[in-house]
Structures are given as structure tokens and as C-alpha cells.
Backbone as CSV, one residue per row, in Angstrom:
resi,resn,N_x,N_y,N_z,CA_x,CA_y,CA_z,C_x,C_y,C_z
1,MET,105.378,92.668,126.616,105.981,91.436,126.092,106.716,91.736,124.791
2,ASN,107.965,91.329,124.722,108.733,91.520,123.497,108.213,90.622,122.390
3,GLN,108.101,91.186,121.203,107.634,90.417,120.058,108.816,90.041,119.170
4,LYS,108.833,88.798,118.730,109.920,88.322,117.882,109.650,88.733,116.444
5,ILE,110.610,89.421,115.856,110.448,89.949,114.503,111.367,89.195,113.551
6,LEU,110.760,88.556,112.571,111.505,87.778,111.579,111.507,88.494,110.242
7,SER,112.626,88.422,109.563,112.650,88.792,108.149,112.702,87.498,107.346
8,ILE,111.656,87.237,106.596,111.610,86.055,105.739,111.858,86.493,104.302
9,VAL,112.920,85.944,103.731,113.339,86.314,102.378,112.984,85.177,101.430
10,GLN,112.070,85.432,100.502,111.719,84.380,99.547,112.724,84.372,98.401
11,ALA,113.242,83.182,98.115,114.323,83.072,97.123,114.179,81.785,96.334
12,ARG,114.349,81.893,95.017,114.346,80.738,94.124,115.486,80.900,93.125
13,THR,115.964,79.785,92.605,116.955,79.860,91.527,116.291,79.798,90.157
14,ASP,115.085,79.238,90.108,114.410,78.991,88.829,113.532,80.170,88.434
15,SER,114.154,81.307,88.150,113.417,82.481,87.703,113.163,82.382,86.207
16,SER,111.922,82.641,85.800,111.575,82.528,84.377,112.212,83.631,83.547
17,ARG,112.517,84.760,84.183,113.045,85.895,83.436,114.568,86.000,83.491
18,LEU,115.163,85.583,84.617,116.618,85.668,84.757,117.059,84.539,85.678
19,SER,117.372,83.401,85.080,117.658,82.192,85.838,118.868,82.363,86.759
20,ASN,118.737,81.826,87.973,119.819,81.794,88.963,120.301,83.185,89.359
21,LYS,119.412,84.165,89.253,119.828,85.547,89.531,120.252,85.756,90.985
22,VAL,119.761,84.938,91.912,120.112,85.140,93.324,121.614,85.018,93.566
23,PHE,122.312,84.323,92.664,123.759,84.172,92.806,124.543,85.045,91.826
24,ALA,123.849,85.932,91.133,124.528,86.840,90.209,125.458,87.765,90.992
25,ASP,126.669,87.929,90.492,127.659,88.761,91.179,127.324,90.239,91.041
26,ILE,127.313,90.929,92.191,127.150,92.379,92.200,128.301,92.963,93.006
27,SER,129.292,93.456,92.294,130.456,94.081,92.916,131.096,93.191,93.977
28,GLY,131.270,91.909,93.626,132.020,91.009,94.489,131.215,90.137,95.431
29,LYS,129.903,90.322,95.459,129.045,89.497,96.308,127.818,89.059,95.507
30,PRO,127.266,87.866,95.808,126.043,87.462,95.121,124.858,88.317,95.558
31,LEU,123.890,88.446,94.682,122.695,89.245,94.946,122.070,88.910,96.300
32,ILE,121.936,87.622,96.605,121.288,87.219,97.856,122.033,87.749,99.074
33,GLU,123.358,87.809,98.977,124.146,88.344,100.100,123.962,89.849,100.221
34,ARG,123.852,90.529,99.088,123.591,91.972,99.127,122.271,92.264,99.852
35,VAL,121.265,91.437,99.569,119.956,91.608,100.219,120.081,91.376,101.725
36,VAL,120.730,90.290,102.116,120.891,89.955,103.533,121.692,91.039,104.261
37,ASP,122.743,91.551,103.635,123.550,92.603,104.256,122.699,93.808,104.641
38,ARG,121.744,94.130,103.797,120.897,95.296,104.046,119.907,95.035,105.189
39,ILE,119.337,93.836,105.216,118.395,93.511,106.296,119.112,93.519,107.649
40,LYS,120.365,93.095,107.659,121.130,93.045,108.913,121.308,94.420,109.551
41,GLN,121.154,95.477,108.760,121.292,96.830,109.298,120.043,97.301,110.041
42,SER,118.971,96.537,109.971,117.746,96.899,110.696,117.982,96.837,112.199
43,GLN,117.351,97.751,112.913,117.453,97.797,114.368,116.457,96.864,115.052
44,TYR,115.552,96.258,114.273,114.454,95.505,114.869,114.490,93.999,114.616
45,ILE,115.144,93.572,113.549,115.049,92.174,113.125,115.793,91.247,114.086
46,ASP,115.097,90.202,114.546,115.706,89.203,115.431,116.367,88.073,114.649
47,ASN,115.723,87.634,113.570,116.264,86.546,112.759,115.963,86.779,111.289
48,ILE,116.893,86.363,110.439,116.687,86.375,108.986,116.620,84.930,108.534
49,ILE,115.554,84.583,107.806,115.411,83.225,107.277,115.219,83.309,105.776
50,ILE,116.002,82.553,105.031,115.791,82.428,103.592,114.764,81.324,103.386
51,ALA,113.637,81.671,102.784,112.571,80.702,102.530,112.597,80.318,101.056
52,THR,113.092,79.131,100.784,113.170,78.647,99.409,112.281,77.424,99.241
53,SER,112.353,76.785,98.104,111.447,75.669,97.835,112.147,74.329,98.035
54,VAL,111.347,73.265,97.985,111.886,71.910,98.126,112.406,71.362,96.798
55,SER,112.334,72.165,95.743,112.851,71.739,94.447,114.344,71.446,94.521
56,ASP,114.768,70.426,93.790,116.197,70.100,93.733,117.019,71.276,93.217
57,LEU,116.397,72.121,92.394,117.105,73.274,91.844,117.535,74.256,92.927
58,ASP,116.834,74.216,94.076,117.103,75.185,95.131,118.000,74.654,96.247
59,ILE,118.571,73.481,96.033,119.539,72.952,97.004,120.742,73.891,97.118
60,SER,121.067,74.572,96.029,122.205,75.506,96.055,121.957,76.650,97.040
61,ILE,120.680,77.036,97.209,120.362,78.089,98.178,120.561,77.578,99.602
62,LEU,120.103,76.362,99.855,120.328,75.746,101.168,121.824,75.666,101.470
63,LYS,122.604,75.245,100.494,124.059,75.129,100.670,124.672,76.490,100.985
64,TRP,124.257,77.517,100.264,124.780,78.866,100.507,124.428,79.326,101.923
65,CYS,123.203,79.072,102.349,122.782,79.464,103.701,123.636,78.759,104.755
66,ASN,123.844,77.472,104.572,124.661,76.712,105.531,126.088,77.247,105.597
67,GLU,126.643,77.560,104.439,128.020,78.068,104.381,128.146,79.445,105.034
68,ASN,127.058,80.211,104.990,127.092,81.580,105.508,126.355,81.740,106.838
69,LYS,125.979,80.609,107.423,125.323,80.591,108.732,124.060,81.438,108.755
70,ILE,123.265,81.278,107.696,121.961,81.933,107.586,120.891,80.850,107.702
71,LEU,119.848,81.108,108.472,118.762,80.136,108.603,118.074,79.931,107.264
72,CYS,117.651,78.704,106.995,116.984,78.390,105.729,115.783,77.486,105.985
73,TYR,114.686,77.814,105.335,113.489,76.966,105.378,113.130,76.590,103.950
74,ARG,112.822,75.309,103.733,112.416,74.852,102.405,110.958,74.402,102.463
75,GLY,110.147,74.975,101.582,108.724,74.667,101.593,108.147,74.585,100.199
76,SER,106.855,74.832,100.111,106.122,74.685,98.864,106.765,75.492,97.735
77,GLU,106.787,74.883,96.560,107.404,75.531,95.404,106.553,76.675,94.869
78,ASN,105.243,76.476,94.773,104.363,77.475,94.169,103.458,78.189,95.160
79,ASN,103.140,77.543,96.273,102.304,78.180,97.292,103.221,78.901,98.282
80,VAL,103.594,80.122,97.917,104.560,80.861,98.729,103.925,81.340,100.033
81,LEU,102.612,81.545,100.016,101.898,81.880,101.251,102.071,80.769,102.272
82,GLU,101.914,79.525,101.840,102.125,78.386,102.733,103.574,78.338,103.220
83,ARG,104.488,78.602,102.315,105.917,78.599,102.671,106.199,79.618,103.779
84,PHE,105.631,80.814,103.630,105.832,81.856,104.634,105.180,81.476,105.955
85,TYR,103.951,80.981,105.892,103.232,80.653,107.122,103.968,79.575,107.916
86,LYS,104.377,78.518,107.248,105.039,77.419,107.953,106.418,77.826,108.459
87,CYS,107.101,78.662,107.689,108.399,79.176,108.129,108.222,80.026,109.388
88,ALA,107.257,80.936,109.369,107.003,81.801,110.526,106.556,80.993,111.737
89,GLU,105.782,79.944,111.498,105.301,79.089,112.582,106.468,78.348,113.228
90,ILE,107.338,77.777,112.414,108.486,77.012,112.933,109.438,77.913,113.726
91,TYR,109.683,79.110,113.206,110.640,80.001,113.865,109.972,80.965,114.843
92,ARG,108.684,80.759,115.076,107.926,81.454,116.125,107.998,82.978,115.996
93,GLY,107.697,83.456,114.802,107.695,84.897,114.587,106.365,85.519,114.966
94,ASP,106.416,86.666,115.627,105.204,87.429,115.941,104.923,88.480,114.874
95,ILE,106.018,89.044,114.348,105.948,90.058,113.294,106.832,89.579,112.143
96,ILE,106.335,89.729,110.916,107.050,89.240,109.738,107.370,90.394,108.792
97,LEU,108.619,90.509,108.422,109.036,91.399,107.334,109.216,90.535,106.105
98,ARG,108.436,90.807,105.063,108.556,90.039,103.822,109.521,90.746,102.876
99,ILE,110.532,89.999,102.434,111.536,90.524,101.511,111.665,89.547,100.343
100,THR,111.815,90.079,99.138,112.111,89.237,97.982,113.599,89.348,97.668
101,ALA,114.183,88.232,97.237,115.641,88.149,97.087,116.159,88.800,95.816
102,ASP,115.324,89.572,95.140,115.781,90.243,93.918,115.854,91.763,94.080
103,ASP,115.931,92.217,95.345,115.958,93.657,95.619,117.235,94.045,96.373
104,PRO,118.319,94.380,95.666,119.598,94.657,96.324,119.740,96.064,96.894
105,PHE,118.651,96.863,96.843,118.734,98.242,97.323,117.807,98.530,98.502
106,LYS,117.303,97.503,99.168,116.444,97.728,100.325,117.113,98.711,101.294
107,ASP,116.303,99.633,101.819,116.828,100.666,102.706,116.463,100.318,104.149
108,PRO,117.450,100.046,105.013,117.152,99.653,106.395,116.326,100.679,107.161
109,ASP,116.527,101.964,106.871,115.752,103.000,107.570,114.275,102.930,107.204
110,ILE,113.994,102.618,105.948,112.595,102.501,105.519,111.976,101.230,106.094
111,ILE,112.753,100.158,106.131,112.303,98.924,106.781,111.931,99.197,108.238
112,ASP,112.812,99.886,108.950,112.576,100.140,110.369,111.406,101.089,110.592
113,TYR,111.206,102.027,109.682,110.051,102.924,109.779,108.753,102.131,109.703
114,ALA,108.698,101.172,108.771,107.495,100.344,108.618,107.247,99.483,109.854
115,ILE,108.305,98.880,110.360,108.160,98.029,111.555,107.711,98.860,112.755
116,LYS,108.309,100.034,112.923,107.948,100.911,114.044,106.484,101.335,113.959
117,LEU,106.027,101.646,112.753,104.618,102.005,112.563,103.688,100.882,113.015
118,LEU,103.997,99.673,112.582,103.165,98.529,112.939,103.156,98.301,114.453
119,LEU,104.327,98.376,115.071,104.426,98.130,116.512,103.727,99.205,117.334
120,GLU,103.933,100.463,116.958,103.403,101.565,117.764,101.921,101.813,117.544
121,GLU,101.451,101.561,116.322,100.049,101.862,116.000,99.143,100.635,116.056
122,GLY,99.741,99.454,116.194,98.925,98.246,116.332,98.277,97.774,115.044
123,PHE,98.869,98.116,113.898,98.317,97.661,112.623,98.576,96.163,112.432
124,ASP,97.754,95.537,111.577,97.995,94.150,111.177,98.986,94.074,110.020
125,TYR,98.998,95.133,109.215,99.795,95.133,107.980,100.200,96.564,107.658
126,VAL,101.486,96.758,107.387,102.012,98.062,106.978,102.870,97.869,105.740
127,SER,102.686,98.732,104.752,103.526,98.657,103.555,103.589,100.012,102.868
128,ASN,104.430,100.080,101.849,104.469,101.253,100.970,104.148,100.842,99.532
129,THR,103.401,99.729,99.387,103.171,99.143,98.064,101.744,99.285,97.547
130,ILE,100.778,99.518,98.418,99.380,99.592,97.972,99.189,100.803,97.064
131,THR,99.688,101.946,97.512,99.811,103.129,96.655,101.298,103.405,96.523
132,PRO,101.931,102.920,95.468,103.394,103.012,95.377,103.888,104.429,95.108
133,THR,104.778,104.901,95.985,105.430,106.202,95.791,106.939,106.087,95.966
134,PHE,107.414,104.878,96.291,108.847,104.610,96.418,109.317,103.865,95.166
135,PRO,110.602,103.879,94.893,111.111,103.091,93.760,110.766,101.616,93.930
136,GLU,110.449,100.950,92.826,110.241,99.505,92.902,111.566,98.855,93.304
137,GLY,111.515,98.042,94.345,112.730,97.478,94.909,113.013,98.028,96.298
138,ILE,112.326,99.141,96.642,112.389,99.694,97.996,111.100,99.303,98.740
139,ASP,110.334,98.404,98.129,109.073,97.956,98.710,109.295,97.324,100.082
140,VAL,108.369,97.581,100.977,108.412,97.001,102.322,107.016,96.498,102.688
141,GLU,106.952,95.292,103.229,105.706,94.757,103.769,105.995,94.140,105.135
142,VAL,105.258,94.590,106.136,105.387,94.062,107.492,103.992,93.683,107.974
143,PHE,103.870,92.517,108.588,102.542,92.084,109.047,102.675,91.162,110.253
144,THR,101.576,91.014,110.956,101.581,90.155,112.134,101.435,88.697,111.724
145,PHE,101.898,87.817,112.595,101.709,86.393,112.351,100.226,86.050,112.325
146,SER,99.450,86.724,113.159,97.998,86.494,113.185,97.374,86.768,111.826
147,ALA,97.767,87.866,111.181,97.240,88.191,109.848,97.683,87.157,108.830
148,LEU,98.943,86.742,108.921,99.467,85.711,108.011,98.697,84.405,108.175
149,LYS,98.411,84.047,109.395,97.678,82.806,109.677,96.267,82.859,109.087
150,LYS,95.586,83.991,109.266,94.242,84.147,108.697,94.284,84.025,107.176
151,ALA,95.282,84.662,106.564,95.424,84.599,105.107,95.683,83.174,104.650
152,PHE,96.523,82.464,105.374,96.875,81.093,105.007,95.644,80.196,104.963
153,TYR,94.761,80.334,105.936,93.582,79.472,106.007,92.433,79.947,105.116
154,ALA,92.437,81.241,104.768,91.290,81.776,104.019,91.553,81.995,102.530
155,ALA,92.792,82.188,102.131,93.101,82.507,100.732,92.742,81.340,99.810
156,LYS,92.121,81.656,98.702,91.683,80.632,97.744,92.327,80.783,96.366
157,LEU,92.536,82.018,95.944,93.013,82.270,94.583,94.504,81.938,94.443
158,PRO,94.911,81.410,93.292,96.342,81.141,93.066,97.225,82.377,93.264
159,SER,96.726,83.550,92.853,97.515,84.783,93.003,97.718,85.135,94.466
160,GLU,96.750,84.788,95.312,96.871,85.058,96.747,97.887,84.133,97.409
161,LYS,98.031,82.945,96.839,98.965,81.980,97.410,100.380,82.178,96.866
162,GLU,100.470,82.593,95.621,101.783,82.781,95.000,102.479,84.034,95.509
163,HIS,101.697,85.068,95.858,102.285,86.371,96.177,102.136,86.770,97.647
164,VAL,101.707,85.866,98.487,101.732,85.951,99.962,100.722,86.912,100.573
165,THR,100.756,88.182,100.187,99.975,89.175,100.944,98.688,89.698,100.296
166,PRO,98.351,89.385,99.034,97.140,89.981,98.457,95.870,89.759,99.273
167,TYR,95.715,88.575,99.864,94.488,88.340,100.651,94.385,89.348,101.790
168,ILE,95.515,89.710,102.367,95.494,90.664,103.487,95.104,92.049,102.995
169,TRP,95.855,92.586,102.014,95.582,93.971,101.639,94.321,94.164,100.793
170,LYS,93.747,93.064,100.303,92.465,93.173,99.592,91.277,93.140,100.545
171,ASN,91.504,92.777,101.802,90.401,92.627,102.770,90.555,93.623,103.914
172,LYS,90.269,94.870,103.596,90.470,95.952,104.564,89.465,95.909,105.710
173,LYS,88.388,95.165,105.549,87.423,95.031,106.642,87.873,93.981,107.660
174,LEU,88.755,93.094,107.233,89.232,92.032,108.123,90.528,92.390,108.829
175,PHE,91.295,93.302,108.224,92.615,93.630,108.751,92.781,95.140,108.884
176,SER,93.577,95.536,109.866,93.944,96.938,110.037,95.180,97.202,109.179
177,ILE,94.995,97.980,108.111,96.020,98.137,107.077,96.463,99.603,106.980
178,HIS,97.765,99.794,106.800,98.285,101.151,106.610,99.318,101.156,105.500
179,ASN,99.168,102.113,104.588,100.147,102.332,103.520,100.800,103.689,103.748
180,PHE,102.121,103.720,103.837,102.810,105.001,103.994,103.415,105.428,102.660
181,GLU,103.453,106.754,102.446,103.884,107.295,101.166,105.086,108.217,101.329
182,ASN,105.874,108.287,100.273,106.997,109.207,100.233,106.500,110.609,99.887
183,ILE,107.220,111.624,100.327,106.815,112.998,100.025,106.791,113.230,98.516
184,GLU,107.831,112.750,97.835,107.913,112.842,96.373,107.586,111.484,95.771
185,ASN,106.794,111.464,94.716,106.455,110.198,94.069,107.640,109.722,93.226
186,LEU,108.262,108.647,93.692,109.447,108.093,93.026,109.149,106.752,92.364
187,SER,107.872,106.458,92.155,107.483,105.125,91.673,107.931,104.842,90.240
188,LYS,108.393,105.863,89.536,108.880,105.643,88.164,110.206,104.882,88.160
189,HIS,110.917,104.897,89.281,112.222,104.236,89.350,112.064,102.733,89.551
190,ARG,112.917,101.979,88.880,112.889,100.514,88.952,114.242,100.012,89.441
191,TRP,114.251,99.540,90.717,115.501,99.117,91.343,115.427,97.665,91.791
192,THR,114.826,96.830,91.003,114.724,95.408,91.298,115.384,94.619,90.169
193,ILE,115.609,93.322,90.386,116.335,92.521,89.398,115.423,91.464,88.787
194,ASP,115.014,91.693,87.546,114.240,90.708,86.796,114.880,90.383,85.452
195,TYR,115.624,91.326,84.919,116.217,91.175,83.592,117.713,91.494,83.650
196,SER,118.428,91.103,82.619,119.872,91.347,82.590,120.187,92.843,82.663
197,GLU,119.301,93.668,82.087,119.505,95.119,82.153,119.434,95.626,83.598
198,ASP,118.534,95.019,84.396,118.433,95.391,85.805,119.726,95.070,86.546
199,LEU,120.290,93.937,86.189,121.543,93.511,86.814,122.679,94.465,86.445
200,ASP,122.698,94.900,85.200,123.713,95.873,84.759,123.590,97.174,85.559
201,PHE,122.356,97.600,85.775,122.103,98.824,86.552,122.604,98.664,87.989
202,ALA,122.252,97.534,88.625,122.662,97.291,90.012,124.180,97.272,90.138
203,ARG,124.838,96.609,89.194,126.305,96.556,89.233,126.912,97.945,89.088
204,ALA,126.340,98.742,88.195,126.860,100.094,87.989,126.721,100.930,89.258
205,VAL,125.571,100.845,89.900,125.339,101.626,91.125,126.268,101.166,92.243
206,TYR,126.350,99.859,92.448,127.229,99.350,93.501,128.695,99.718,93.245
207,ASN,129.098,99.745,92.005,130.486,100.109,91.693,130.796,101.556,92.076
208,PHE,129.788,102.430,91.964,129.982,103.815,92.378,130.205,103.921,93.883
209,PHE,129.589,103.005,94.632,129.670,103.057,96.100,130.630,102.006,96.672
210,LYS,131.513,101.446,95.846,132.336,100.317,96.296,133.298,100.680,97.424
211,ASP,133.651,101.950,97.554,134.559,102.368,98.620,133.818,102.811,99.882
212,LYS,132.502,102.781,99.829,131.704,103.212,100.982,131.529,102.055,101.959
213,LYS,131.819,102.304,103.225,131.601,101.288,104.246,130.132,101.318,104.669
214,GLY,129.573,100.148,104.903,128.171,100.083,105.279,127.262,100.067,104.075
215,VAL,126.002,100.378,104.308,124.968,100.302,103.275,124.557,101.704,102.856
216,PHE,124.567,101.968,101.561,124.135,103.275,101.068,122.609,103.321,100.961
217,SER,122.066,104.504,101.110,120.617,104.684,101.257,119.916,104.996,99.944
218,MET,118.602,105.012,100.002,117.793,105.407,98.852,118.159,106.823,98.407
219,GLN,118.323,107.735,99.371,118.640,109.122,99.031,119.999,109.234,98.343
220,GLU,120.944,108.414,98.751,122.257,108.435,98.107,122.183,107.939,96.667
221,ILE,121.330,106.942,96.424,121.143,106.467,95.045,120.496,107.549,94.195
222,LEU,119.499,108.222,94.743,118.825,109.297,94.009,119.806,110.413,93.655
223,SER,120.688,110.731,94.597,121.702,111.763,94.331,122.637,111.326,93.212
224,LEU,122.998,110.039,93.219,123.860,109.497,92.164,123.173,109.610,90.799
225,LEU,121.874,109.297,90.749,121.141,109.335,89.485,120.987,110.764,88.959
226,LYS,120.953,111.731,89.864,120.910,113.128,89.430,122.255,113.539,88.829
227,GLN,123.308,112.997,89.413,124.650,113.310,88.919,124.952,112.599,87.606
228,TYR,124.430,111.361,87.482,124.659,110.559,86.278,123.308,110.061,85.736
229,PRO,122.520,110.943,85.144,121.168,110.577,84.690,121.141,109.472,83.646
230,GLU,122.269,109.247,82.967,122.306,108.197,81.954,122.092,106.810,82.570
231,LEU,122.327,106.652,83.873,122.091,105.373,84.539,120.627,104.963,84.456
232,ASN,119.751,105.977,84.426,118.307,105.700,84.354,117.904,105.039,83.040
233,ASN,118.743,105.117,82.041,118.408,104.588,80.714,118.903,103.166,80.504
234,MET,119.449,102.559,81.550,120.040,101.233,81.397,119.003,100.111,81.397
235,GLN,117.807,100.385,81.912,116.858,99.300,82.151,115.700,99.288,81.162
236,LYS,115.044,98.134,81.091,113.821,98.012,80.303,112.686,98.784,80.979
237,LYS,111.736,99.220,80.177,110.528,99.818,80.718,109.485,98.709,80.851
238,VAL,109.223,98.296,82.088,108.275,97.207,82.316,107.254,97.635,83.358
239,LEU,106.132,96.922,83.391,105.090,97.221,84.349,105.567,96.939,85.765
240,ARG,105.192,97.794,86.694,105.466,97.533,88.102,104.653,96.320,88.547
241,ASN,105.235,95.513,89.423,104.566,94.282,89.900,104.166,93.378,88.744
242,GLU,105.055,93.228,87.808,104.779,92.466,86.591,104.336,91.032,86.898
243,GLY,104.985,90.400,87.878,104.653,89.016,88.219,103.246,88.874,88.748
244,TYR,102.821,89.787,89.614,101.474,89.724,90.175,100.421,89.976,89.098
245,ILE,100.706,90.911,88.212,99.775,91.212,87.122,99.588,89.992,86.217
246,LYS,100.673,89.261,85.963,100.576,88.040,85.147,99.698,87.003,85.833
247,SER,99.828,86.881,87.138,99.015,85.920,87.891,97.536,86.277,87.803
248,ILE,97.218,87.563,87.935,95.829,88.012,87.843,95.259,87.740,86.459
249,ASN,96.044,88.011,85.423,95.580,87.787,84.049,95.307,86.318,83.785
250,LYS,96.111,85.419,84.368,95.876,83.982,84.228,94.541,83.602,84.846
251,GLU,94.218,84.176,86.004,92.943,83.864,86.673,91.748,84.359,85.861
252,LYS,91.905,85.488,85.203,90.817,86.050,84.406,90.497,85.166,83.195
253,LYS,91.517,84.477,82.689,91.329,83.628,81.502,90.632,82.302,81.818
254,LYS,90.632,81.933,83.093,90.040,80.645,83.471,88.524,80.725,83.542
């Protein structure tokens, strides 16, 4: 039986660190379009859905989706786990690829590797984030609808609801989990968009590849950084998974 594979992209305009970043221009296209372009190169994805909130601030995302013929689901503002579950339920996904709309360098080959692992090995959850060895922003999480459903009904902590997958990867006795690693540890690299410096970096990289047709890969970016190491100095030094760490710290204070 063929399984329907959805890519659900969580997107908001009300970012506390860089407001309206999803529409920030990167070499002629908004960030959100750069993300979607990369997912479209996957060999496995059946549908791409932008999952945003019901906040009035996010009507602009719905409008952009309609104009670009991209599916859009609007759900809970803060309970992103609920947003994902209801989106996957409505669009009848069997397998879910979770993508955040602030990662303009997603690599389709790495996405497809994760999906293939899950399909062939029968895992509930596959990622490269539990033990990070890829650049931040090349993160991939793929999981079954069954695992998502269990998490939706069982998750209690705010951090589990805000960040979608912690309940799954924290409960290794309940789920079959696999983390794949890169041969070389590249986790020092930060290729996501949270601050204006990150945006400057993304624009610089995309400008180098502006004449390239198609999507450039993680390896091509690494080669560029070896050729122009000064690009590595454009960004702030911040903790990986900064948002999740903040959520955990809030829970500890209660």
C-alpha cells in the first residue's frame, strides 16, 4: 500500500527575534519560497502544506499560499503539536516531514535519505537532530502519523506542544527512533534564520549561486565556505536549538 507523505512547514510572521522573516527577500525570492523550492526537489513528497496560525498577523501567509497555489492550514498559535496533528489528519498524511520556515538551505538529498530510512526500516521517527552532526538548518525530522497522534494525545509539557516532536524522541520505549549522523561533525555551522546576521549570511550564499539552475547542496555550500572562510564570521554565536532551550528553562522556573 502506498503511503501518503506530507511535508508540513510551520510558519509564523510574529517571530520574537526577527519579525516577518518568512517574507524576507533572499536573492529575489522570499524566505518561505526558498524553503518550498527545496522541498519540491524531494522524490518522495506528495503534498506540501504551510501550517500557520489563526492569528490575524498570519493572514499574509495564507494570502501568499493562495497566490502561489500552495496548500495552507491555519491552527493553534502556540500549540504547534496540535497544529501539526490536525493538519496531518485533514490532509490524510501517513508519513510527515517536519520543516521550519526559517531554513533556506534544506538539502533534498538528505530529506530523501531520512524518508527512505523510515520507509525501509519501519521506524516511527527518523532525524539527524538528536545527536547533531549536520549544520543547524539542515535538520530533518520524519515520523509516522501514528507517532504524531500518540504524541498529540499524550504530551503534557508546554515544550512538547510548542516544538512538536520532543514527546516522541524523549520516549524511546514507546517509539522506534533512529538518528543518522554525518561522517564529519558539522554541527558548528549555523544555517538557519533567527537574526539579521543570519539573513545577511543567507543572502551572501544565495548570491554566489544565483546563476546556478536548481537547488545547490550542503556540500556545495561547504565548498563555498572553504573558498571564502570570511562568510563564517557573518553570524552571531548562539546556542543550537535556542528556542527549545528557552522553553525548557521556562518550565524549570515554574
